[in-house]
TORBA-484685 format. One line per field, with one value per residue (C-alpha): chain; residue number from 0; residue in one letter; x, z, y. Coordinates in steps of 0.001 Angstrom, whole numbers. Example, Ala and Ser with C-alpha at 12.3 -4.5 7.8 and 13.67 -1.06 7.14 Angstrom:
BEGIN
chain [A:A]
resi [0:1]
resn [A:S]
u [12300:13670]
w [7800:7140]
v [-4500:-1060]
This chain:
BEGIN
chain [A:A:A:A:A:A:A:A:A:A:A:A:A:A:A:A:A:A:A:A:A:A:A:A:A:A:A:A:A:A:A:A:A:A:A:A:A:A:A:A:A:A:A:A:A:A:A:A:A:A:A:A:A:A:A:A:A:A:A:A:A:A:A:A:A:A:A:A:A:A:A:A:A:A:A:A:A:A:A:A:A:A:A:A:A:A:A:A:A:A:A:A:A:A:A:A:A:A:A:A:A:A:A:A:A:A:A:A:A:A:A:A:A:A:A:A:A:A:A:A:A:A:A:A:A:A:A:A:A:A:A:A:A:A:A:A:A:A:A:A:A:A:A:A:A:A:A:A:A:A:A:A:A:A:A:A:A:A:A:A:A:A:A:A:A:A:A:A:A:A:A:A:A:A:A:A:A:A:A:A:A:A:A:A:A:A:A:A:A:A:A:A:A:A:A:A:A:A:A:A:A:A:A:A:A:A:A:A:A:A:A:A:A:A:A:A:A:A:A:A:A:A:A:A:A:A:A:A:A:A:A:A:A:A:A:A:A:A:A:A:A:A:A:A:A:A:A:A:A:A:A:A:A:A:A:A:A:A:A:A:A:A:A:A:A:A:A:A:A:A:A:A:A:A:A:A:A:A:A:A:A:A:A:A]
resi [0:1:2:3:4:5:6:7:8:9:10:11:12:13:14:15:16:17:18:19:20:21:22:23:24:25:26:27:28:29:30:31:32:33:34:35:36:37:38:39:40:41:42:43:44:45:46:47:48:49:50:51:52:53:54:55:56:57:58:59:60:61:62:63:64:65:66:67:68:69:70:71:72:73:74:75:76:77:78:79:80:81:82:83:84:85:86:87:88:89:90:91:92:93:94:95:96:97:98:99:100:101:102:103:104:105:106:107:108:109:110:111:112:113:114:115:116:117:118:119:120:121:122:123:124:125:126:127:128:129:130:131:132:133:134:135:136:137:138:139:140:141:142:143:144:145:146:147:148:149:150:151:152:153:154:155:156:157:158:159:160:161:162:163:164:165:166:167:168:169:170:171:172:173:174:175:176:177:178:179:180:181:182:183:184:185:186:187:188:189:190:191:192:193:194:195:196:197:198:199:200:201:202:203:204:205:206:207:208:209:210:211:212:213:214:215:216:217:218:219:220:221:222:223:224:225:226:227:228:229:230:231:232:233:234:235:236:237:238:239:240:241:242:243:244:245:246:247:248:249:250:251:252:253:254:255:256:257:258:259:260:261:262:263:264:265:266:267:268:269:270:271:272:273:274:275:276:277:278:279:280:281:282:283]
resn [X:X:X:X:X:X:X:X:X:X:X:X:X:X:X:X:X:X:X:X:X:X:X:X:X:X:X:X:X:X:X:X:X:X:X:X:X:X:X:X:X:X:X:X:X:X:X:X:X:X:X:X:X:X:X:X:X:X:X:X:X:X:X:X:X:X:X:X:X:X:X:X:X:X:X:X:X:X:X:X:X:X:X:X:X:X:X:X:X:X:X:X:X:X:X:X:X:X:X:X:X:X:X:X:X:X:X:X:X:X:X:X:X:X:X:X:X:X:X:X:X:X:X:X:X:X:X:X:X:X:X:X:X:X:X:X:X:X:X:X:X:X:X:X:X:X:X:X:X:X:X:X:X:X:X:X:X:X:X:X:X:X:X:X:X:X:X:X:X:X:X:X:X:X:X:X:X:X:X:X:X:X:X:X:X:X:X:X:X:X:X:X:X:X:X:X:X:X:X:X:X:X:X:X:X:X:X:X:X:X:X:X:X:X:X:X:X:X:X:X:X:X:X:X:X:X:X:X:X:X:X:X:X:X:X:X:X:X:X:X:X:X:X:X:X:X:X:X:X:X:X:X:X:X:X:X:X:X:X:X:X:X:X:X:X:X:X:X:X:X:X:X:X:X:X:X:X:X:X:X:X:X:X:X]
u [-223:2971:4129:731:799:4116:2423:-502:1320:3164:96:-1098:1485:1966:-1900:-1724:1405:-95:-3298:-944:-2647:499:-65:-3286:-1683:1756:2295:-40:2590:5455:3753:3273:6860:7978:6087:6862:10787:10514:8526:11018:14010:11826:10674:14271:15565:12828:13641:17149:16565:15263:19186:21349:24347:21840:19587:21544:22349:19104:17113:18860:18770:15322:14339:15775:14382:10957:10596:12306:9736:7023:7603:8080:4836:3409:4946:3756:94:-331:123:-1774:-4718:-4081:-3974:-7089:-8873:-7721:-8932:-12412:-13078:-11145:-14776:-14748:-11961:-12633:-13670:-10120:-7961:-9674:-10036:-6409:-5442:-7548:-6531:-2856:-3251:-5475:-2210:357:-1940:-2203:1233:2012:-241:927:4639:3459:1359:4753:6027:9650:10267:12429:15883:18302:16868:13614:12566:12212:8949:7543:7626:6732:3363:2742:2477:844:-1656:-2343:-2441:-4897:-7427:-6836:-7660:-10915:-12039:-11614:-13405:-16432:-15821:-16296:-19158:-21047:-20429:-20421:-24007:-23098:-19538:-21228:-18133:-19089:-18364:-16266:-13709:-10008:-10074:-13124:-11544:-7944:-9564:-11662:-8890:-7039:-10093:-10528:-6319:-6682:-9736:-7634:-4834:-6875:-8650:-5376:-3587:-6170:-6294:-2043:-687:3093:4361:2011:2625:2133:-53:-2712:-6122:-6640:-3399:-4788:-7705:-5721:-3862:-6991:-7978:-4901:-5085:-8746:-7911:-4930:-7527:-9885:-7044:-6401:-10036:-10749:-7304:-8383:-11684:-11889:-12194:-13352:-12199:-14513:-16749:-17121:-19873:-23133:-24761:-27976:-26805:-29004:-27324:-25605:-22513:-21907:-22738:-19929:-17615:-18119:-17627:-14317:-13085:-13691:-11889:-8053:-8816:-7397:-9765:-9895:-10107:-12879:-13383:-17117:-17126:-20390:-21135:-20653:-23879:-26105:-26751:-28758:-29340:-30822:-32948:-34754:-35400:-36907:-39261:-40601:-41342:-43195:-45403:-46080:-46595:-48956:-50906:-51443:-53070:-55384:-56851:-56996:-58999:-61258:-61941:-62789]
w [176:690:-2716:-4409:-2409:-4046:-7491:-7003:-5900:-8952:-11006:-8971:-9769:-13356:-13817:-11929:-13857:-17398:-16350:-15633:-12140:-10638:-11949:-9698:-6973:-6475:-3065:-3637:-6647:-4417:-1934:-4677:-5715:-2094:-1866:-5477:-4434:-484:-777:-2801:-283:2809:1369:821:3961:5557:3464:4799:8370:7898:7293:10070:8629:7962:11181:13330:10072:8521:11056:11799:8393:8123:11647:10059:6529:7626:10190:7808:5122:7839:8860:5790:4676:7535:6333:2813:4316:5827:2514:590:2831:2170:-1345:-1227:930:-1699:-4954:-3227:-2436:-5905:-7021:-4090:-3880:-775:1505:-22:1094:4543:4726:4119:7076:9369:8035:8714:12567:12887:11455:13615:16819:16093:15726:18982:20587:19701:20087:23724:24728:23689:27062:26490:28209:25281:24847:21955:18581:20249:20762:16996:17049:19241:17307:14274:15610:17257:13798:11980:14770:14317:10464:10832:12765:10294:7385:8946:9780:5967:4769:7203:5997:2192:2955:4539:2151:-744:-2182:-1363:-2608:-6202:-5553:-7712:-5937:-8812:-8088:-7420:-4629:-2817:-3811:-2476:801:843:387:3198:5507:5246:5527:9160:10587:9203:11091:14195:14314:13737:16687:18681:18092:17608:20893:21901:20123:17446:14172:11008:10350:12903:11157:11666:9883:6699:7261:7465:4665:2646:3395:2100:-979:-1741:-938:-3541:-6087:-5655:-6229:-9484:-10743:-9535:-11590:-14611:-15065:-17163:-14971:-16644:-16074:-13393:-15059:-13296:-10925:-10840:-7708:-6798:-5499:-2489:-1312:1815:528:-1901:863:3404:135:-126:3228:3556:139:2227:5515:5606:2457:2417:419:-268:3220:2460:5052:5802:6309:8039:7438:10291:10383:10300:12557:11327:15305:16026:13435:13486:17223:16064:13763:16125:18345:15926:15510:19318:19546:16215:17406:20769:19620:17143:20199:22342:19592:19083:22755:22867]
v [310:2176:1555:2391:5501:6851:5727:7742:10744:10569:10145:13047:15353:14475:15211:18259:19688:18831:20610:23604:23748:24613:28357:28335:26417:26982:25937:22543:21785:22178:19764:17221:17741:17004:13939:12446:13113:11731:8886:6554:7505:6682:3437:2603:3800:1615:-1328:-1335:-1183:-5082:-5991:-6074:-4236:-1304:-986:1691:3949:3499:4021:7511:8170:7920:9702:12719:12741:11593:14625:16726:16040:16293:19464:20996:19518:21210:24607:24199:23114:26559:28350:25734:26944:30235:29718:27862:30618:33426:30843:30677:34324:35525:36741:39075:41202:43172:40036:38224:41007:41171:37834:37091:39717:37491:34480:35339:36422:33475:31154:33054:32328:29048:27962:29990:28298:25045:25914:26983:23846:21445:20015:20227:17438:15814:16262:16037:14833:13382:17447:17507:15306:17503:20493:18524:16921:20440:22185:19255:19532:23316:23093:20089:22059:25016:22692:21289:24981:26227:23052:23854:27658:26164:24116:26853:29651:27576:28890:32765:32594:30499:27837:24721:21378:20447:23392:22202:24684:22900:19676:20590:21709:18271:16152:17898:17483:13821:13523:15805:13709:10550:11665:12554:9130:7313:9387:8261:4729:4297:2435:3400:496:-278:-2183:-1194:-4526:-4110:-3513:462:970:-507:1598:4644:3917:3255:6496:7963:6147:7114:10710:10769:9073:11751:14523:12912:12733:16158:17335:15730:16621:20274:23115:26253:29561:31246:33965:37387:36839:38880:39463:42101:45231:44635:41251:40618:39480:42593:44649:42924:42949:47178:47450:45480:47384:50084:49118:50668:52576:56208:58285:61885:64027:66193:69368:70286:74160:76003:79087:81483:83119:80099:77244:74469:73385:77080:77173:74081:74943:78179:76219:74267:77051:78874:76050:75589:79280:79344:76118:77512:80951:78950:76961:79744:82098:78885:78365:82168]
């Protein structure tokens, strides 16, 4: 199944680049290149550990290569989430710019919280997995939040289910949920032949297969969106566009010989006096 995963990553990368989707999702393209390049190296090092002469050296090499790829994947996933968010909101420039600011602050807060919650009890090389798992836990939550946001706002954003942005978010949401379930079931000394390991790997293979299907289907260019002027999302887009925009300053000068407030008061007083005068004349 691990070899099949490498084959599927390679097929996905070929289809992805053939369709020139790297222009729209450059960080996703880098993520695919990382997996295609690292998978055969990791498989080879894992296989060489079975020999007595390469057990110690290959284990150390596998450890550092695996966690280097793991941390690089976590960093790339942050940028992938950002470019998926940007692609989904491309029709609304105001909301996209304002949302990216909030998105970056959310990413920063998420990373700081993840690094703060690390126990830092391990020393030496064992410190690397703590940092790697903390970053991946943070980005996994971010991926699930992004998928929930797209599912709730698809109608408002006019984002079709067949769009590649939604497909990427759906795939990473499935992988994040799979990782969380796998982390809850894994034991301290788990074997790669336990039943849940096969289920975990099957979900990974199905997700990559889904991405291949998304990459293979034609993706027409998104046309300019036409929305009613009184629609809620249009008003929010206009408000977001105005926030932080420094327009031309206009000075309003009030004439010295006029007072709008006093003029209004005088009119009210005149009306009251006139009404009282008429009522007194009527009674008399």
